[in-house]
N, C-alpha and C positions, 0 to 999 in steps of 0.2 A: 229456715233455709233449705236449699236442696240436699245438701250433704250432712244435715243435722244428725241423721241417723248414724252416719259414720263417725262423727265427733263425739257423740254419746258413747259410742262403743269404745272409742279410744280412751275415753275419760274413765269408763268402767273397768278397763283392762290396763290402766296406765303403767302398771309395773311389768307387764307381759313384755317379751322382747317382740319387736315389730319387723326389724329390718337387720339382715347380716349383709355387710358390704366389705369386702377386702379384709375379712377376719376381724372386723370391727361390728359391734353389736348395738343397735339403737332401739330404745324402747318406746312404747306407745306415748308415753309422758313426752320423751324428745320430739316425737312426730308431731304432737299437738303443739308444742312450743314453736318448732319449725314452721308449721303451717300458719300459726299466728305472725311469725316473723315475715313471712311472704305475703300475707295479707296486708301488712303494713308496708311492705317495700312496693308492692303493685300501686297502692294509693299514693306513695311518695314519688314514685316515677310518672304519676298522673296517666296511668293506663285505664282508659275508660272501659265501663261495662260493654260487652259486645265487641270489643277489640280483637283482632286476629293475632293470636300470640303463637309464633312458631317456636318450638321447643326442640333443639337438637341435643339429644342425649341418648344414654342407656339407662337401665335402671339403676338408681342410686338414692342415697337418702334426700338429696336436693331435688332430684327429678320427681321423687313421689310426693313430697310435701309440696312443691311448685304446682304440679298437676292439680292437687286437691284445692289449692289456693286460687287458682285460675278458673276452675269449675265454679268455686264458691263465689267469685267476683262476677260470674256471668260472661267470661270470655269464650271465644272460640279457640279450642285447643288444638294445634296441628303439630303432632310429634313427627320427628324424622330421625333416622339413625345414620351410622356410617355406612351401612349397606347400601344406601342410595345417595351416596355422596357426589356421584356424577350428575345427579339429576336435582340437586339441592336447589340450585337457582330457578330451575323450571318449576318445581313444586311451591317454591315460595311465591312465584309470579302467578301461577294458577289459584292458589289460596288467597292472593291479595293480602300477604302478610303485612302486619302494621309494626309489630315489635319482635325482636328475636332474642330468645334466650339460648346461649350455647353453654352447656355444661360439660367441661372437660374431664379427663380420666381421674383427676384428683378431686372432683366434685365441686370446683370452683365454678361459679355463675358469671357470665358475662351478659350485659344487656345492652342492646343497641336498637335505636329506631330503623324502620325500614321505609322506603319510598313510596309504598303502595298505599292507596286509600280504597278501602273495602266498599264496594258499592253493589255487589250482587244482590239480585232481588231476594234469594233464598236467606241470605244475611240479614236483610231487612225484616223479614218475617220473624226470624229468631229474636231480633232486638225488640221488636213489637211485643212479642211474647215474654221478654226479659228472661229468656232461657239460654244456658250456655250451650256451646256446640263442640263437636269433635269432627275433624276433617281427617280421613284416611285415604292414602293412595294405593292403587293396584299395583302390581308388579311391573305392568306394562310391556310384558314379554312379547305380546303379539302386537303391539303398536303403542300410542301414546297412553301414558298412565291415566287413569280415571280418578278424579277426586270425588269421594262420596262424603257428603255432609249429613251429620247426625244431630239431632236434639239429644243432648245428654240425659234430659229428663226421662225419656223412655228407656234408655238403656239402663238407668239406675234403679228402675222399680223391682226387677227380680232380685236385686241384692238386699232388699229389705226383708227378704225371707231368711231365717237363720239356717245355717247350714253348719258343717263341721269345720273346726279350727284346725288347719292342717299346716305343717311346714312344708313349703312348696318352692321349688326352683322357678325363677322367672326366665325359661329358657326361650321362649318365644319372644320376639322383639318388642321393644317400647313403642314402635310405630305399627304393630300389627294388631288386629282385632282380637286375636286370641291372647296376646300379651297383655293388652288392655283388659279384657274379661278376667284372666288370672289375677292380675293386681286387684281388681275390685272385689273378687271372690275372697281372697286372703284377707283384704283389709276389712271388708264387712262382717267377717267372723272373727276378727283379732287374731288371725293365724300369724305365721312367721314367713316372711319374704326372704329367701335366700338368692342373693344376685350371684351370677357367675360371669367373670370377665373372659374366662377360657371356656368356649363352647365345644370343646372336643370331648370325645367319650371319656377319656382320662380326667379332664378337668370337671365334667359334670359328675361323674360318679365319685370322685374325691370330695365333692362337696357333699353329695348324699351321705358317705361315710362320716365326715366330720360333723355335720349339722343334724344327723339322723332324720334326713328328708323323708316325708311319707308321700308326697305327690309330685310327679314329674310330668308336665304337659309338654309334648313334643310332637315330631313328625315321624312318619314311616320311615323316611330316609335316615333320620338320626337313630332310630331303633335298629335299622340295618347296619349302621356304623358301629353301634355298641357290639354287636354280634361279630362282625368282622374283626373289631380290635382286641376282642376278648378282654376288655378293660374290667369286665364284672369279675374276672378272676383275680384282679389285683386289688380289690376294695370290697370292704362289708357293706352290702347294700340290703341287708335284711330288714332296715327300717321302712323300705320303700313299699307302701301299701298299694299304691296305684299309679299306673301310667297310662295317661290319656294320649290319644293320637288324632290328627286331623290334618288339614291344609292339602291333602292329596290322597289318592287311593292307597291302601295298604296291600303290599303283595302277600298273598295268602301263604307262601312258603316262609316268608319273614314272620309273620304273626304266629304260625304253628311253632317256629324254632323257638321264638322268644317264650311263648307260652309253656313249652315242654321244659325249658331251662329254668324257668321261674314260676313255679306253681304258686307261691305265695303272693305273687303280684296280680292284681286285677288289672285286666287290660280294657280300657273303654274307649270305643270310638266316639269322637265329637265331630259335630258338624256346624260349620258357621261360615258366613261370608262377610267381608267389609260392608255390603250393602244392607244387611238384615240383622246382624249380630250372631251370637252363639246360642244354638238351641240347646235345650236340655236333651240327653240322649242316653239310651240304654241298650247295650249290646246284648244279643241272645245269649253269648257266653264269651269268655276271654278269648277263645279260639275261633271265634265267628265273625265274619265280615257283615252279618246281617245286624241292622240296628234300627232302634225305633227312635225317631226324632220328634221334637216338637215342645210340648210343656206350656205353661200358662204364658200366654200373649203370642203364641206362634200357632198357625194353622198350616198344613201341607196338603199339598194334592199332586198327582201324577197325570199328566196330558201327553199323550202319545209317547210315553216312556220316559218323559223329561219331569225333572222335579220343580215344582213351584211352591213358594213360600209367602204368607202373608204374615206380617210381624208388627206389632206395636212398636218394636225398637227398630223398625226399618228406617233407613235414611230418608231423609227430606228429598234427596235427588242427588245428581252429580252437578259439580260446579262447571265441568268442561264437556258435557256430552248430554244427549237427549235422555228423557226419563225411560228407564227400563221396565216400568210396571205396566201391567195390563190395566184396562180402563176401570176394572173392578178391584184394583190394587194389589194383584199378585206379582211376585218378582219371579221371573224366569231365570232359574239358577245356571241353565246351560249343562246341568249334570244329567247323564243317562242313568236310569235305575231300574232294576228289577224289583218287584213287589211280592211279600208274602205275608199276607194279613196285614198286620200292623208294622212289620218290619220291611225295611228296603235294603238293597245291596247296591252301593254306588259303582257303577261300571266304568265312569270316566267322563271327561268333559266332551260335549257335543263337538266342539272345535277340534278334537284331537282324534276323532274317530275316521278311521281310514276306509275310504270307498274303493274296493277292488273288483272292478267289473260289475258294478251294482250291489255287491256284497258288503256288509258293514263288518269291520274289524276294530275290535277295541284292544288298543296296545296293551291294557294290563293283562288281559288274558295270555298273551304271548310272553310278556315280561315274567309272569309267574311260571311258565313252563321253563324259560331259559335259566331262571334263578335256580332251577332244581339241578343244574348241570354242574359238575365238578370244577373247580377253579373260577367260577363266576362270582364277582364281588357285586357288581351292579350292571343293569341293562337298561337302555332307554330305546323303546321301539317308536318309530316315526315313519312318515310317508315321503315318497318322492313321485313326482308326475312321471306318467308314463303314457305314450301316445296310443297304446293298445288296450290296457285296462283302466286307464284314468289315473290310476296310482299303482305304486308297489310297496310292499312292507319292507322295512329296513330296520337293522338292530345294531346299536353301538353298545358293544360289551366291554366293561371294565374288568380285566383279569386280576386275580390275586397275585399270581406269579406269571412269569413269562412262558410262552407256549408258541410252538410252531404254528404260524398264521393258518397254513391251508388245512393242516390237520385239525385245528380247533374249529375252523369254519365247517368243515366237513361233519364233525361231531354235532355242532349245533343243528345243521340242517336235518341230519339223520334223526336226531331225538326229537325234533320238532314234527317231522313227518310221521312219527310213530304215534304222535298224541293231538295233532291238529289237522284240521282240513287243509288241503293242499294250497288254497289261496291264502292262508293265514301264515304260512310258512316263509320267513324273511328270504327275500330274493338277494339282498346285499347285507353282508355282515362285516362290520368293521371293529377294530380291537383298540382299546386304550387302557392307560394305566393311570388315568387322572379321575378324580371325583366328578360325577355327574350332576352336582347339585349347587345351588345357590348359597349366598350368605344366610339366606332364610332356611337352609337345610330343606330344600325342596327341589324336586328333579327339574332339570332344566331341558325339557322335551323341545321347545319351541325354537330353540337355537339350532336345532338340526334339521327341522322341517324346511322342505324346499318345494 
């Protein structure tokens, strides 16, 4: 069976702790037994192989064991979380969900049948191969969310190679490719999954202290929040060996500040997309934005400054959009990059590049400069249409403490003029005191775009 290598690992390490959830600890022996319970339950509910199973949950003992049972049974697994509550019905319809598992905050599971009958051609191909599937939705910040369908067989391959058993926080969400990747990494090496209900800097670092966590996969936005909150001064995080970050470009200022404060923590930039999976990566150093990506099963190339990937773990396709692959099987990531030998530096999304009178402006470059200014917590650079230059550069700045607006805007423009070409200096600067990130701790740039 497809997950036999995982079950064998669980059996061999059955006395090891597998999951910490709400300060309760569950062993690999418990996880094995719960997996068997769900296998029996799926059969008793007459859920057919190849059925489209929607699982509304966060990381918990039942969500982990149920996920494994659904994969083992050959179902198409469709995770959704509270972060997409407003789109739940839309996602279920797009995925043609046939059975719904809702796992509440107490880890109780409620099962119901859904009115849809899956008939998508890509589902038919999966069933013919008798392979389980995975559907992941994009954030849909620039339009309708896209549903990428994967054959889980390809994703599981890389986890058959043994790595380190680490105590790891499942920070990235249950319905995120990074969260799915983290879970499989930990399980395949019989590490410890530390779940968190409170994804605030205090909540996460408290969990690091209590469970001696070694690995924290997170986002640049959350790393910045840790620095701003100074939560690291309230907890012992000496056990933390590695912090991985991805999902969005990392501000250089944030990277250097974190690296300066925590010399004992290795910072590793990761790269992955819902459409192709998570690539193995190697940063030049903990304070460098240059990263080498790829690994077994992945090929990369740069065409006209844009990164393209060919992957064995690539999705079959979108359920609700045309294929994004080239004729020879390469996925156009939409990420602009610089190249230095084997290493690349991610400059930002092509869709976010601001064209000012024919000149390209990368928001990340300007954000890095503004973050150096005193009293700045966060900044989001975006564009607005302009009849003369086509677009103008705008900046929404979140301040740490209140400041007179005119004086602050003058400080920003003066500082930027000294360090940037004139066309890159923000024409409009607005001030806010609220966080500029989503429930996924990712910058909400597109909500400001006009």
